[in-house]
VORO-113846 format. One record per residue: residue number from 1; residue in one letter; x, y, z of N, C-alpha, C in turn. Coordinates in Angstrom, 1 decimal, decimal comma. Example, Ala and Ser with C-alpha at 12.3 -4.5 7.8 and 13.67 -1.06 7.14 Angstrom:
num | residu | n_c1 | n_c2 | n_c3 | ca_c1 | ca_c2 | ca_c3 | c_c1 | c_c2 | c_c3
1 | a | 13,2 | -5,7 | 7,8 | 12,3 | -4,5 | 7,8 | 13,2 | -3,3 | 7,8
2 | s | 12,8 | -2,2 | 7,1 | 13,7 | -1,1 | 7,1 | 12,9 | 0,0 | 7,9
This chain:
num | residu | n_c1 | n_c2 | n_c3 | ca_c1 | ca_c2 | ca_c3 | c_c1 | c_c2 | c_c3
1 | m | 39,3 | 101,2 | 27,7 | 38,6 | 100,1 | 27,3 | 37,5 | 100,3 | 26,8
2 | r | 37,3 | 99,1 | 25,1 | 36,6 | 99,4 | 24,2 | 35,3 | 98,8 | 24,8
3 | i | 34,1 | 99,4 | 23,9 | 32,8 | 98,8 | 24,3 | 32,3 | 98,3 | 22,6
4 | y | 31,5 | 97,4 | 22,9 | 31,5 | 96,6 | 21,6 | 29,6 | 96,5 | 21,7
5 | l | 29,3 | 97,3 | 21,0 | 27,5 | 97,5 | 21,5 | 26,6 | 96,4 | 20,5
6 | a | 26,2 | 95,4 | 21,5 | 25,4 | 93,9 | 20,7 | 24,0 | 94,4 | 20,4
7 | s | 23,9 | 95,1 | 19,0 | 22,6 | 95,7 | 18,7 | 23,0 | 95,9 | 17,3
8 | v | 21,8 | 95,4 | 16,5 | 22,1 | 95,9 | 15,1 | 20,6 | 96,9 | 14,8
9 | t | 20,2 | 97,7 | 16,0 | 19,0 | 98,4 | 15,3 | 19,8 | 99,4 | 15,0
10 | l | 19,6 | 99,8 | 14,1 | 20,4 | 101,6 | 13,5 | 20,2 | 102,4 | 14,2
11 | d | 18,9 | 102,7 | 15,0 | 19,0 | 104,1 | 15,7 | 19,6 | 103,9 | 16,8
12 | d | 19,7 | 103,0 | 17,7 | 20,8 | 102,7 | 19,1 | 22,3 | 102,6 | 18,5
13 | v | 22,5 | 101,6 | 17,2 | 23,7 | 102,5 | 16,6 | 24,5 | 103,3 | 16,4
14 | r | 23,5 | 104,4 | 15,7 | 24,0 | 105,9 | 15,3 | 24,0 | 106,5 | 16,5
15 | w | 22,8 | 106,4 | 17,6 | 22,9 | 106,9 | 19,2 | 24,1 | 106,7 | 19,6
16 | a | 24,5 | 105,6 | 19,6 | 26,0 | 105,1 | 20,5 | 27,2 | 105,9 | 19,6
17 | f | 27,4 | 105,4 | 18,7 | 28,2 | 106,0 | 18,1 | 28,3 | 107,5 | 18,0
18 | a | 27,1 | 108,4 | 18,1 | 27,0 | 109,8 | 18,0 | 27,7 | 110,6 | 19,5
19 | a | 27,4 | 109,8 | 20,3 | 27,8 | 109,6 | 21,8 | 29,2 | 109,5 | 22,0
20 | g | 29,8 | 109,0 | 21,0 | 31,7 | 108,5 | 21,3 | 31,7 | 107,4 | 22,2
21 | l | 30,6 | 106,7 | 22,5 | 30,4 | 105,5 | 22,9 | 30,9 | 104,2 | 22,7
22 | i | 31,1 | 103,6 | 21,6 | 31,3 | 102,5 | 21,3 | 33,0 | 102,7 | 20,1
23 | d | 33,6 | 101,2 | 20,1 | 34,3 | 101,1 | 19,6 | 34,0 | 99,8 | 18,3
24 | g | 32,7 | 99,5 | 18,4 | 32,4 | 98,7 | 17,4 | 31,1 | 97,7 | 17,7
25 | i | 30,6 | 96,9 | 16,6 | 29,3 | 96,3 | 17,1 | 29,5 | 95,2 | 16,4
26 | v | 28,2 | 94,3 | 18,0 | 28,3 | 93,0 | 17,4 | 27,0 | 92,4 | 16,6
27 | a | 27,1 | 92,0 | 15,8 | 26,0 | 91,7 | 15,1 | 25,7 | 89,6 | 14,9
28 | t | 26,0 | 89,0 | 15,8 | 25,9 | 87,9 | 16,2 | 24,3 | 87,4 | 15,9
29 | p | 24,5 | 85,6 | 15,3 | 22,9 | 85,6 | 15,1 | 21,9 | 85,9 | 16,3
30 | a | 22,4 | 85,9 | 17,2 | 21,5 | 85,5 | 18,6 | 21,0 | 86,9 | 19,0
31 | v | 22,0 | 88,0 | 18,3 | 21,5 | 89,1 | 18,3 | 20,6 | 89,9 | 17,2
32 | i | 20,8 | 89,5 | 16,3 | 20,1 | 89,7 | 15,2 | 18,9 | 88,8 | 14,9
33 | a | 18,5 | 87,6 | 15,7 | 17,1 | 87,0 | 16,2 | 16,5 | 87,8 | 16,7
34 | a | 16,7 | 88,3 | 17,9 | 16,3 | 88,9 | 19,1 | 15,5 | 90,2 | 18,5
35 | q | 16,2 | 90,9 | 17,8 | 16,2 | 92,4 | 17,4 | 15,5 | 92,7 | 16,0
36 | l | 16,4 | 91,7 | 14,7 | 15,6 | 92,0 | 13,6 | 15,5 | 90,6 | 12,8
37 | p | 14,6 | 89,5 | 13,5 | 14,5 | 88,3 | 13,2 | 14,5 | 88,2 | 11,4
38 | s | 13,8 | 89,0 | 11,0 | 13,5 | 88,7 | 9,2 | 14,2 | 89,4 | 8,9
39 | a | 15,5 | 89,7 | 9,2 | 16,6 | 90,6 | 8,3 | 17,3 | 89,7 | 7,6
40 | d | 17,7 | 90,0 | 6,3 | 19,2 | 89,0 | 5,8 | 20,5 | 89,3 | 6,7
41 | p | 21,0 | 88,2 | 7,2 | 22,3 | 88,8 | 8,0 | 23,7 | 89,5 | 7,4
42 | r | 23,5 | 88,9 | 5,9 | 25,1 | 89,4 | 5,2 | 24,5 | 91,0 | 4,7
43 | e | 23,3 | 90,9 | 4,6 | 23,1 | 92,6 | 4,0 | 22,8 | 93,6 | 5,5
44 | l | 22,3 | 92,6 | 6,3 | 22,5 | 93,9 | 7,8 | 23,6 | 94,0 | 8,5
45 | v | 25,0 | 93,4 | 7,9 | 26,4 | 93,5 | 8,1 | 26,7 | 94,5 | 7,4
46 | q | 26,2 | 94,3 | 5,7 | 27,0 | 95,3 | 4,9 | 26,7 | 96,7 | 5,5
47 | e | 25,1 | 97,2 | 6,0 | 24,6 | 98,2 | 6,1 | 25,1 | 98,7 | 7,2
48 | l | 25,3 | 97,8 | 8,4 | 25,8 | 98,4 | 9,6 | 27,5 | 99,1 | 9,3
49 | s | 28,2 | 98,3 | 8,4 | 29,7 | 98,6 | 8,1 | 29,8 | 99,9 | 7,1
50 | s | 28,1 | 100,5 | 6,5 | 28,3 | 101,5 | 6,0 | 27,8 | 103,1 | 7,0
51 | v | 27,0 | 102,2 | 8,0 | 26,4 | 103,7 | 8,8 | 27,4 | 104,1 | 10,0
52 | v | 28,5 | 102,9 | 10,1 | 29,4 | 103,7 | 11,2 | 30,9 | 103,0 | 10,8
53 | p | 32,1 | 103,6 | 10,9 | 33,3 | 103,1 | 10,5 | 33,7 | 102,6 | 11,3
54 | l | 33,3 | 101,1 | 11,8 | 33,8 | 100,7 | 13,1 | 34,0 | 99,1 | 12,7
55 | p | 34,9 | 98,7 | 13,8 | 34,4 | 96,9 | 12,9 | 33,3 | 96,3 | 13,9
56 | v | 32,6 | 95,4 | 12,9 | 31,3 | 94,7 | 12,8 | 31,8 | 93,3 | 13,5
57 | i | 31,5 | 92,5 | 14,1 | 31,7 | 91,2 | 14,4 | 30,9 | 90,3 | 13,7
58 | a | 30,4 | 89,8 | 13,5 | 29,6 | 88,8 | 12,7 | 29,9 | 87,1 | 12,9
59 | s | 28,8 | 86,2 | 13,2 | 29,3 | 85,0 | 13,3 | 29,0 | 84,3 | 12,1
60 | v | 30,1 | 82,9 | 12,1 | 29,9 | 82,3 | 11,0 | 29,0 | 81,0 | 11,6
61 | s | 27,8 | 80,9 | 10,7 | 26,9 | 79,9 | 10,9 | 27,1 | 78,1 | 10,9
62 | a | 28,2 | 78,1 | 11,0 | 29,3 | 76,5 | 10,7 | 29,9 | 76,1 | 11,9
63 | i | 30,1 | 74,7 | 12,1 | 31,0 | 74,5 | 12,4 | 32,4 | 73,3 | 12,4
64 | d | 31,1 | 72,7 | 11,1 | 32,9 | 71,9 | 10,3 | 33,6 | 72,6 | 9,6
65 | r | 35,2 | 72,8 | 9,6 | 36,1 | 73,1 | 9,3 | 36,2 | 73,7 | 7,9
66 | e | 35,6 | 73,1 | 6,7 | 35,9 | 73,8 | 5,4 | 34,6 | 74,7 | 5,2
67 | a | 33,4 | 74,2 | 6,2 | 32,2 | 75,6 | 5,9 | 32,5 | 76,3 | 7,4
68 | l | 33,7 | 76,4 | 8,2 | 33,4 | 77,5 | 8,7 | 34,6 | 78,6 | 7,7
69 | y | 35,4 | 78,0 | 7,3 | 36,5 | 78,6 | 6,4 | 35,6 | 79,2 | 5,5
70 | k | 34,8 | 78,9 | 4,9 | 34,2 | 79,3 | 3,6 | 33,3 | 80,2 | 4,1
71 | g | 32,4 | 80,0 | 5,2 | 31,9 | 81,1 | 5,4 | 32,5 | 82,3 | 6,2
72 | a | 33,6 | 82,0 | 6,9 | 34,8 | 83,1 | 7,0 | 34,9 | 83,9 | 6,1
73 | r | 35,2 | 83,4 | 5,0 | 35,8 | 84,2 | 3,6 | 34,8 | 85,0 | 3,1
74 | e | 33,7 | 84,4 | 3,1 | 32,4 | 85,2 | 2,7 | 32,0 | 86,6 | 3,5
75 | l | 32,0 | 86,5 | 4,8 | 31,6 | 87,6 | 5,7 | 33,0 | 88,8 | 5,6
76 | a | 34,3 | 87,9 | 5,5 | 35,3 | 88,9 | 5,1 | 35,0 | 89,9 | 4,2
77 | r | 35,0 | 89,2 | 3,0 | 34,6 | 90,1 | 1,8 | 33,2 | 91,0 | 1,9
78 | l | 32,6 | 91,0 | 2,9 | 31,3 | 91,9 | 2,8 | 31,4 | 93,2 | 3,2
79 | a | 32,8 | 93,4 | 3,9 | 33,3 | 95,2 | 4,2 | 34,7 | 95,2 | 5,2
80 | e | 35,1 | 95,7 | 4,5 | 36,9 | 96,0 | 5,1 | 36,6 | 95,9 | 6,7
81 | q | 35,8 | 96,5 | 7,5 | 36,1 | 96,5 | 8,8 | 35,3 | 95,0 | 9,7
82 | v | 34,8 | 93,8 | 8,8 | 34,1 | 92,8 | 9,6 | 35,3 | 92,0 | 10,4
83 | v | 34,9 | 91,8 | 11,7 | 35,8 | 90,7 | 12,2 | 35,2 | 89,5 | 12,3
84 | v | 35,4 | 88,2 | 11,8 | 34,8 | 87,3 | 11,8 | 34,7 | 86,5 | 12,9
85 | a | 33,2 | 86,0 | 13,7 | 33,4 | 85,4 | 15,4 | 33,4 | 84,0 | 14,7
86 | v | 34,2 | 82,8 | 15,6 | 34,6 | 81,4 | 15,2 | 34,4 | 81,2 | 16,3
87 | p | 33,4 | 80,0 | 16,3 | 33,4 | 79,1 | 17,9 | 34,6 | 78,5 | 18,4
88 | l | 34,9 | 78,5 | 19,5 | 36,4 | 77,5 | 19,5 | 35,9 | 76,2 | 20,0
89 | v | 35,8 | 75,7 | 19,0 | 35,5 | 74,3 | 18,9 | 37,2 | 73,6 | 17,7
90 | e | 36,9 | 72,4 | 18,5 | 38,0 | 71,7 | 17,9 | 38,5 | 72,0 | 16,4
91 | d | 37,8 | 71,8 | 15,2 | 37,5 | 71,8 | 14,0 | 37,7 | 73,4 | 13,8
92 | a | 37,6 | 74,0 | 14,3 | 37,3 | 75,7 | 14,5 | 39,2 | 76,3 | 14,1
93 | l | 40,2 | 75,3 | 14,7 | 41,5 | 75,9 | 14,8 | 42,0 | 75,9 | 13,5
94 | p | 42,3 | 74,8 | 13,0 | 43,0 | 74,6 | 11,9 | 42,4 | 76,1 | 10,8
95 | a | 40,9 | 76,2 | 11,0 | 40,2 | 77,3 | 10,0 | 40,8 | 78,6 | 10,5
96 | i | 40,8 | 78,6 | 12,2 | 41,5 | 79,8 | 13,3 | 42,4 | 80,7 | 11,9
97 | k | 43,7 | 79,5 | 12,2 | 44,9 | 79,6 | 11,5 | 45,1 | 80,3 | 10,1
98 | r | 44,3 | 79,4 | 9,3 | 44,1 | 79,8 | 8,2 | 43,8 | 80,9 | 7,2
99 | l | 42,4 | 81,4 | 8,4 | 42,0 | 82,6 | 8,2 | 42,9 | 83,7 | 8,7
100 | s | 43,6 | 83,6 | 9,9 | 44,7 | 84,5 | 10,2 | 46,1 | 84,8 | 9,0
101 | a | 46,1 | 83,6 | 8,4 | 47,7 | 83,7 | 7,6 | 46,8 | 84,5 | 6,6
102 | e | 45,7 | 84,5 | 5,8 | 45,1 | 85,4 | 4,7 | 44,7 | 86,8 | 5,3
103 | g | 44,9 | 86,9 | 6,4 | 44,5 | 88,5 | 7,0 | 43,2 | 88,7 | 7,3
104 | v | 42,2 | 87,3 | 7,5 | 41,0 | 87,7 | 8,1 | 41,0 | 87,9 | 9,4
105 | r | 40,5 | 88,7 | 10,3 | 40,4 | 89,2 | 11,3 | 39,3 | 88,1 | 12,1
106 | v | 39,8 | 87,6 | 13,3 | 38,5 | 86,1 | 14,2 | 38,9 | 86,6 | 15,4
107 | a | 37,5 | 86,9 | 15,6 | 37,2 | 86,6 | 17,0 | 36,5 | 85,1 | 17,6
108 | a | 37,6 | 85,0 | 18,3 | 37,0 | 83,2 | 18,8 | 36,3 | 83,5 | 20,2
109 | t | 35,2 | 82,9 | 19,6 | 33,9 | 82,6 | 20,9 | 33,8 | 81,7 | 21,4
110 | l | 33,3 | 81,0 | 23,0 | 32,6 | 80,1 | 23,6 | 34,0 | 79,7 | 24,2
111 | v | 34,8 | 81,0 | 24,7 | 36,2 | 81,0 | 25,5 | 35,5 | 81,0 | 26,8
112 | h | 36,1 | 80,4 | 27,5 | 35,5 | 80,0 | 29,1 | 36,4 | 80,1 | 30,0
113 | n | 38,1 | 79,8 | 30,0 | 39,1 | 79,8 | 30,6 | 40,4 | 80,4 | 29,8
114 | a | 41,4 | 80,4 | 30,8 | 42,5 | 80,7 | 30,0 | 43,5 | 79,9 | 29,1
115 | a | 43,3 | 78,6 | 29,4 | 43,2 | 77,5 | 28,8 | 43,3 | 77,7 | 27,2
116 | q | 41,7 | 77,8 | 26,9 | 41,1 | 78,0 | 25,6 | 41,9 | 79,5 | 25,1
117 | a | 41,7 | 80,5 | 25,7 | 42,2 | 81,8 | 25,3 | 43,3 | 81,5 | 25,2
118 | v | 44,7 | 80,7 | 25,2 | 46,1 | 80,6 | 24,8 | 45,8 | 80,0 | 23,4
119 | l | 45,0 | 78,8 | 23,3 | 45,1 | 78,2 | 22,4 | 44,4 | 78,9 | 21,0
120 | a | 43,5 | 79,4 | 21,3 | 43,1 | 80,7 | 20,3 | 43,7 | 81,3 | 19,9
121 | a | 44,4 | 82,1 | 20,7 | 45,3 | 83,1 | 20,3 | 46,4 | 82,6 | 19,5
122 | k | 47,1 | 81,4 | 19,9 | 48,2 | 80,8 | 19,0 | 47,7 | 80,7 | 17,5
123 | a | 46,5 | 80,0 | 17,8 | 45,5 | 79,7 | 16,4 | 45,8 | 81,1 | 15,2
124 | g | 45,7 | 81,7 | 15,7 | 45,5 | 83,4 | 15,2 | 44,5 | 84,2 | 15,5
125 | a | 43,8 | 84,1 | 16,2 | 42,6 | 85,0 | 16,9 | 43,3 | 86,4 | 17,2
126 | c | 42,6 | 87,3 | 16,5 | 43,1 | 88,4 | 17,1 | 42,7 | 89,3 | 18,5
127 | m | 41,1 | 88,2 | 18,8 | 40,5 | 88,7 | 20,0 | 39,8 | 87,6 | 20,8
128 | v | 39,6 | 87,5 | 21,9 | 38,9 | 85,9 | 22,3 | 37,8 | 86,8 | 23,4
129 | t | 36,5 | 86,2 | 23,3 | 35,2 | 86,9 | 24,3 | 35,1 | 86,0 | 25,1
130 | i | 35,4 | 86,3 | 26,4 | 34,9 | 85,5 | 27,5 | 33,9 | 86,2 | 27,8
131 | a | 32,9 | 84,7 | 28,2 | 31,3 | 84,6 | 28,5 | 31,3 | 85,1 | 30,0
132 | v | 31,6 | 86,3 | 30,4 | 31,3 | 86,7 | 31,6 | 29,6 | 86,5 | 32,4
133 | d | 28,9 | 86,5 | 31,4 | 27,5 | 86,5 | 32,4 | 27,2 | 84,8 | 32,5
134 | a | 27,7 | 84,0 | 31,4 | 27,5 | 82,9 | 31,2 | 28,0 | 82,5 | 32,9
135 | a | 29,6 | 82,8 | 33,2 | 30,2 | 82,3 | 34,4 | 29,2 | 82,6 | 35,6
136 | a | 28,9 | 84,2 | 35,6 | 28,1 | 84,0 | 36,7 | 26,8 | 83,3 | 37,1
137 | h | 26,3 | 82,9 | 35,5 | 24,9 | 82,2 | 35,8 | 25,2 | 80,7 | 36,8
138 | v | 26,7 | 79,8 | 36,5 | 26,8 | 79,1 | 37,0 | 27,7 | 78,9 | 38,3
139 | g | 27,4 | 80,3 | 38,6 | 28,5 | 80,6 | 40,0 | 29,6 | 80,5 | 39,9
140 | e | 30,2 | 80,5 | 39,0 | 31,5 | 81,1 | 38,9 | 32,1 | 82,2 | 38,9
141 | d | 33,2 | 83,0 | 39,3 | 33,7 | 84,3 | 39,3 | 33,9 | 84,6 | 38,0
142 | p | 33,2 | 85,3 | 37,4 | 33,2 | 86,0 | 36,3 | 34,6 | 86,7 | 35,7
143 | s | 35,4 | 87,1 | 36,5 | 36,6 | 87,7 | 36,6 | 37,6 | 87,0 | 36,5
144 | l | 37,4 | 85,5 | 36,7 | 39,0 | 84,7 | 36,6 | 39,4 | 84,8 | 35,7
145 | a | 38,3 | 84,6 | 34,8 | 39,1 | 83,8 | 33,5 | 39,9 | 84,8 | 32,9
146 | i | 39,1 | 86,1 | 32,7 | 39,8 | 87,3 | 32,6 | 41,1 | 87,5 | 33,3
147 | r | 41,2 | 87,5 | 34,5 | 42,5 | 87,9 | 35,1 | 43,5 | 86,7 | 34,7
148 | e | 43,2 | 85,5 | 34,6 | 43,8 | 84,6 | 34,3 | 44,9 | 84,5 | 32,8
149 | t | 43,9 | 85,3 | 32,3 | 44,1 | 85,1 | 30,3 | 45,0 | 86,2 | 30,2
150 | r | 45,0 | 87,6 | 31,3 | 45,6 | 88,8 | 31,1 | 47,2 | 88,4 | 31,5
151 | i | 47,0 | 87,8 | 32,6 | 48,5 | 87,6 | 33,4 | 49,5 | 86,6 | 32,3
152 | i | 48,6 | 85,7 | 31,3 | 49,4 | 84,7 | 30,6 | 49,5 | 85,6 | 29,0
153 | f | 48,6 | 86,4 | 28,9 | 49,0 | 87,1 | 27,7 | 50,0 | 87,9 | 27,9
154 | d | 50,2 | 88,4 | 29,1 | 51,2 | 89,7 | 29,4 | 52,7 | 89,4 | 29,5
155 | r | 52,8 | 87,9 | 30,3 | 53,7 | 87,3 | 30,4 | 54,8 | 87,1 | 29,4
156 | f | 53,9 | 86,6 | 28,2 | 54,4 | 85,7 | 27,1 | 54,2 | 86,7 | 26,2
157 | g | 54,1 | 88,1 | 26,2 | 53,9 | 88,8 | 25,3 | 52,8 | 88,5 | 23,7
158 | i | 51,8 | 87,7 | 24,2 | 50,5 | 87,4 | 23,5 | 49,9 | 88,2 | 22,9
159 | e | 50,1 | 89,0 | 21,4 | 49,2 | 90,3 | 20,7 | 47,6 | 89,2 | 20,8
160 | c | 46,6 | 89,8 | 21,7 | 45,4 | 89,4 | 21,5 | 44,1 | 89,8 | 22,3
161 | d | 43,3 | 90,3 | 22,1 | 42,5 | 91,3 | 22,8 | 41,7 | 90,1 | 23,8
162 | i | 41,6 | 90,6 | 24,9 | 40,7 | 90,0 | 26,0 | 39,3 | 90,8 | 26,2
163 | i | 38,4 | 90,0 | 25,5 | 36,7 | 90,9 | 25,5 | 35,8 | 90,1 | 26,6
164 | a | 35,6 | 90,8 | 27,5 | 34,1 | 90,6 | 28,5 | 33,0 | 90,6 | 28,0
165 | a | 32,3 | 89,6 | 27,5 | 30,8 | 89,2 | 27,1 | 29,7 | 89,0 | 28,0
166 | g | 29,3 | 90,4 | 28,1 | 27,5 | 90,3 | 28,9 | 27,8 | 90,6 | 30,0
167 | p | 28,8 | 91,6 | 30,2 | 28,4 | 92,1 | 31,7 | 27,2 | 93,0 | 31,7
168 | a | 26,2 | 92,9 | 32,7 | 25,0 | 92,8 | 33,3 | 24,9 | 93,8 | 33,7
169 | s | 26,2 | 94,6 | 34,2 | 25,5 | 95,6 | 35,4 | 27,0 | 96,5 | 35,2
170 | a | 27,2 | 97,7 | 36,0 | 28,1 | 99,0 | 35,8 | 29,3 | 97,8 | 36,6
171 | r | 28,9 | 97,3 | 37,8 | 29,6 | 96,1 | 38,7 | 30,1 | 95,1 | 37,8
172 | a | 29,6 | 94,4 | 37,5 | 30,3 | 93,3 | 36,4 | 31,3 | 93,9 | 35,4
173 | f | 30,8 | 95,4 | 34,6 | 31,7 | 95,5 | 33,8 | 33,1 | 96,7 | 34,4
174 | t | 32,7 | 96,8 | 35,9 | 33,9 | 97,4 | 36,5 | 34,6 | 96,1 | 36,5
175 | d | 34,4 | 95,3 | 37,2 | 35,1 | 93,9 | 37,6 | 35,7 | 93,1 | 36,4
176 | a | 35,2 | 93,5 | 35,1 | 35,9 | 92,8 | 33,5 | 36,9 | 93,8 | 33,6
177 | a | 36,8 | 94,9 | 33,6 | 38,2 | 96,2 | 33,7 | 38,7 | 96,4 | 34,0
178 | t | 39,0 | 96,0 | 35,6 | 39,7 | 95,7 | 36,4 | 40,8 | 94,6 | 36,3
179 | a | 40,0 | 93,5 | 36,2 | 40,6 | 91,8 | 35,8 | 41,6 | 92,0 | 34,5
180 | g | 41,5 | 93,0 | 33,9 | 42,4 | 93,2 | 32,7 | 41,6 | 92,9 | 31,3
181 | a | 40,5 | 93,4 | 31,1 | 39,9 | 93,1 | 30,0 | 40,2 | 94,3 | 28,9
182 | d | 40,3 | 94,0 | 27,6 | 40,7 | 95,3 | 26,8 | 39,2 | 95,4 | 26,3
183 | g | 38,0 | 95,1 | 26,5 | 36,7 | 95,6 | 26,2 | 35,8 | 94,9 | 26,6
184 | a | 34,5 | 95,4 | 25,9 | 33,3 | 94,6 | 26,7 | 32,4 | 95,0 | 25,7
185 | v | 31,7 | 93,9 | 25,5 | 30,5 | 93,5 | 24,6 | 29,0 | 93,5 | 26,0
186 | v | 28,3 | 95,0 | 25,4 | 27,0 | 95,1 | 26,1 | 25,7 | 95,4 | 25,4
187 | t | 25,1 | 95,2 | 25,7 | 23,3 | 95,6 | 25,4 | 23,3 | 97,0 | 25,2
188 | t | 22,3 | 97,7 | 24,4 | 22,3 | 98,9 | 24,3 | 21,5 | 99,4 | 25,8
189 | d | 21,1 | 98,4 | 26,5 | 20,3 | 98,8 | 28,0 | 21,3 | 98,9 | 28,9
190 | v | 22,2 | 98,2 | 28,9 | 23,5 | 97,9 | 29,8 | 24,3 | 99,2 | 29,7
191 | l | 24,7 | 99,5 | 28,0 | 25,1 | 100,5 | 28,4 | 24,8 | 101,9 | 28,4
192 | k | 22,8 | 102,1 | 28,4 | 22,6 | 103,4 | 29,3 | 22,6 | 102,9 | 30,4
193 | a | 22,6 | 102,1 | 31,2 | 22,4 | 101,7 | 32,6 | 23,9 | 102,2 | 33,2
194 | l | 24,7 | 101,9 | 32,5 | 26,3 | 102,6 | 32,9 | 26,1 | 104,2 | 33,2
195 | l | 25,7 | 105,0 | 32,2 | 25,2 | 106,1 | 33,0 | 24,9 | 106,4 | 34,1
196 | q | 23,9 | 105,7 | 35,1 | 22,8 | 105,9 | 35,9 | 23,9 | 105,5 | 37,3
197 | h | 23,1 | 105,9 | 38,2 | 24,0 | 105,7 | 39,6 | 22,7 | 106,4 | 40,7
198 | p | 22,7 | 105,9 | 41,7 | 21,5 | 106,2 | 42,6 | 22,1 | 107,9 | 43,1
199 | l | 22,9 | 108,4 | 43,1 | 23,2 | 109,8 | 43,6 | 22,9 | 110,6 | 42,1
200 | t | 23,2 | 109,7 | 41,2 | 23,0 | 110,9 | 39,9 | 21,5 | 111,6 | 39,8
201 | d | 20,5 | 111,1 | 40,0 | 19,1 | 111,6 | 40,0 | 19,4 | 112,8 | 41,3
202 | r | 19,6 | 111,9 | 42,3 | 19,7 | 112,9 | 43,6 | 20,6 | 114,5 | 43,6
203 | g | 22,2 | 114,7 | 42,5 | 22,7 | 115,6 | 42,4 | 22,0 | 116,4 | 41,4
204 | f | 21,1 | 115,4 | 40,4 | 20,8 | 116,9 | 39,2 | 19,5 | 117,2 | 40,0
205 | d | 18,8 | 116,4 | 40,8 | 17,9 | 117,1 | 41,4 | 18,2 | 118,6 | 41,8
206 | r | 19,7 | 118,2 | 43,3 | 20,0 | 119,2 | 43,3 | 20,4 | 120,7 | 42,8
207 | f | 20,9 | 120,3 | 41,6 | 21,6 | 121,1 | 40,6 | 20,0 | 121,9 | 39,9
208 | l | 19,1 | 121,2 | 39,9 | 18,1 | 122,3 | 39,0 | 17,4 | 123,2 | 39,8
209 | g | 17,6 | 122,7 | 41,4 | 16,7 | 123,1 | 42,6 | 17,6 | 124,9 | 42,7
210 | e | 18,8 | 124,3 | 42,4 | 20,1 | 125,5 | 42,7 | 19,6 | 126,6 | 41,6
211 | i | 19,3 | 125,9 | 40,3 | 19,3 | 126,9 | 39,2 | 17,9 | 127,7 | 39,3
212 | s | 16,9 | 127,2 | 40,2 | 15,4 | 128,0 | 40,0 | 15,9 | 129,0 | 41,2
213 | r | 16,5 | 128,9 | 42,3 | 16,4 | 129,8 | 43,5 | 17,5 | 130,8 | 42,9
214 | r | 18,3 | 130,8 | 41,8 | 19,4 | 131,6 | 41,5 | 18,6 | 132,4 | 41,1
215 | p | 18,8 | 134,1 | 41,9 | 18,1 | 135,4 | 41,3 | 18,8 | 135,2 | 40,1
216 | k | 17,8 | 136,1 | 39,4 | 17,7 | 136,4 | 37,7 | 18,4 | 137,8 | 37,8
217 | s | 19,3 | 137,6 | 37,0 | 19,9 | 139,0 | 36,8 | 19,5 | 140,4 | 36,1
218 | r | 19,1 | 141,7 | 36,4 | 18,9 | 142,6 | 35,7 | 19,7 | 143,2 | 34,6
219 | r | 18,6 | 143,1 | 33,7 | 19,4 | 144,3 | 32,6 | 19,7 | 146,0 | 32,9
220 | a | 21,2 | 146,1 | 32,4 | 21,4 | 147,5 | 32,9 | 20,7 | 148,3 | 31,7
221 | r | 19,8 | 149,2 | 32,5 | 19,3 | 150,0 | 31,5 | 20,0 | 151,3 | 31,2
C-alpha cells in the first residue's frame, strides 16, 4: 500500500520520508493554497523534487484540451519524477492519450466510479484517484468505487494504479486498502493519526511502569 503525502511543507515531507512512511508527494493547488499560498507552484514542485527522490503529483490549472496538454508538458519538464494530475473531464481524454504516448505520467482526478476509472485508464492514465472523502460526505460507500474498479482492472489486465484520495481515519484507510487500492493520499495529520490507537497509550504507560519497577543491576566490584 503506497502512501502519498498531501503536503508541501518541507518539514513534514522530510519527517515522513526519513521515517520511511511515504512513496510520493501531492502538491495540488488546494494543498499549496492551504499551506503556502504565496509560493510559486512551479518553483515549489522543483524544490520538492530536489528534497526527496519520490514522485511528485502536481496539477494542471486548466480544463481546455490544448491548455491541459501544454500545462502538463511544462510541469513534466520541471523534474523527472513529476506525475501530472489531470481532471477527468471530456476535453481531458485526448490530452491524456497524447501525454501518455509521449511518456508523461498522468494521474486522472475527479474519478468517482469504476466506469470513469476505466475510461481514464484506456486513455493512458497511469493512476486514477478516487475521492473516498467526497463519497463519504454524500453518504455513499467510500470503498465501492475502489472495489469495483479493482475487479475490472484485474479481470481485464488493466495496468493502472487505484489511489484512494482523502481517507480521514485509520478505518477509512484500512477499508480502502482491503477494497483493493494500490495507494492512498493522506494529510500529515491523518498520517500521524494512523500511528495512534487507544490501546497504544495504555500499553506504553504500562511499559514505562514496568521499566520503572525493574530492579537496577549492581556492578560487580
